[in-house]
Steps between C-alpha positions, in 0.01 A plus 500: 500500500809283547708768324382764748570275797845420368570866433406582858722223634797598283471863603479406867835317499761694694745677275303428186418783262147634487290263292137598525369813335410638843854446630642673195259787547614540863865486394438763230364731770831485689703637211546855381513602137566826324422606149467831323347608172588793280245760390442293186400201715814303418676312777807691620614270780399190690660334801439265789596715797428234764489132412188298568730217605383309194729520198224412253271774629778756494579407141147543365445859612699704248409287195132543592542877537686519166235295320211701638670836444546407134143373461326767706722809510273711721222489753334242718503239222877469549459427870216256432731326253778484762261350753364242254844403369645469851214274609543282190875472564439400863256229388766374257766496772273308740403247232862447398610446859228246569588314178871502592418363843281228351785400266742480795255285696446277198875466444565414864221238493662337198841480673360358824 
């Protein structure tokens, strides 16, 4: 519970990057991405065409598409994989940011 409250507080700070999963999900919706597959299902191209404003989110998109295209070359399973992998990456980003913030708070408490 404390972790969720802290995540909400961290994300609410002006100028701070998105921290909660929900904030990351909203940020992801502001970006634009493009990818194309060949007739064999292999990934031909992948690009962030409009940044989400969050470097970490922008950087996860193409690796997720590449991974899922290799694992699931055709059909809806590929898109399910992309959705699942993107959600897992967003949870990782949020967890890492909360942990980094907790370390900074702990370090500042030690120096005070």
